[in-house]
N, C-alpha and C positions, 0 to 999 in steps of 0.2 A: 504494499500500500504506500509505504514511503517513497518507493521508486517511482510509482505512477504519479505521485504529487510533484516530485522533483521534475519529471518530464513535462508535466502540465505547466509548471512555473517557467521552465525553460522555453516552451512553445509560446507562452503569453509574452515573456520578455522579448522573444525574437520579433513578434508582431508589433509590440510597442516601439522597439528600436526601428523596424522598418517604417513605421508611421512617422517617427521623428525625423528620419532621413528624408522621407518623401516630403514632409512639411518643410524642412529646411531648403530642399532644392526648389520647391515651388515658390517659397518666399524670395529666394534669391532671384528667380526669374521675374517675379512680380516687381521687385525693386528696380531691376535693370530696365523693365519696360516702361517705368515712370518717367524717364527722360534722361538727358545727359546730366552728369554731375558737373556742376560749374562752381567756380569760386570767385568772389568779389571782395574788394576791400573798400570799406566805408570810413570816411573821417567822422569821428564822433566828438562833438564839442559839448562842454558843460559837465563833464566828469570832474568832480572836485575832491574825490577821496579814493582810497584803494578799494572800497566796497562798491563803487559805482559800476565797474565792469561786470560784476555778478548780475546787477539789475539789467544791464543791456543784454548780456548773454541770455538770461532767462527770457526776456522780451522776444529775442530772436528765435530761441529754441521752441517757443510755443507756436510758431508759424509751421503749418503743415508744409513739408518739403525742405525745411532747413535741417541739414544732417549735423552740422557742427558750426560753432561760432567761437572764435578765439578773440577776446577783447583785451586790448592793452591800454592800461591807464597812462603809462609813460609816453606812448606814441599817439595816444588818443585816436586808435583805429580799431575797427572790427573786421576780421577776415572771416567771411561766411562761406561755407560749402553748402550747396543747395541743389535741388533738382530742378532744372529748367522746366518750365511747364506746370510746376506745382506751386511755385511762389515767385513773385517778382521782386526786383530791387526796390521798386516803389513801396511794395508792402513791408519790406524790411525797414526802410527809412521811416515809414509811418509807425511801425511798431516801436522803433527807438524814440521817435518824437512823442508817442503816447506814454512812453516810460519817463519822459521829462528832460530828454536830451535833444540836441540838434544833430542831424546827420546828413551827409551827402556823399555821393559817389566821388572818389578820388579821380582827378583829371587823368586821362590816359588809360583808365580801366575799361575793360569791355564788359558789357552785360551779358 
C-alpha cells in the first residue's frame, strides 16, 4: 500500500511539474507578444531628498507595461524599461507629475 501511495504522489508531482513548465512557457510567449521592450530616460525635477526617487519609481511601476524604473536623485533622471504599445512616454510623464514632480523627455532620446 505504501508503494502505491508513493507512485501516486510521483505521478501527481509529475503532472504538477508539467503544468508549471507549460505555464512558464506560455507566459514567456505572452510577454514577448505584448510588444518591443524599449528604454527611455526622463529628466525629473523637484526631487528634494533621497526618498523622492522611491516615490517616482512607485508611480512609474504602477503603469501597466512598465517593466523597470531606475531613478537617480543625484542625476535627477528616471531610466524606464517598458513595453511599447502598452504604455507611452506621455503616460509616464503624467504619472511622475501626478506624484508631485516635473518630468520631460531628455533631448536626443527616442520614444
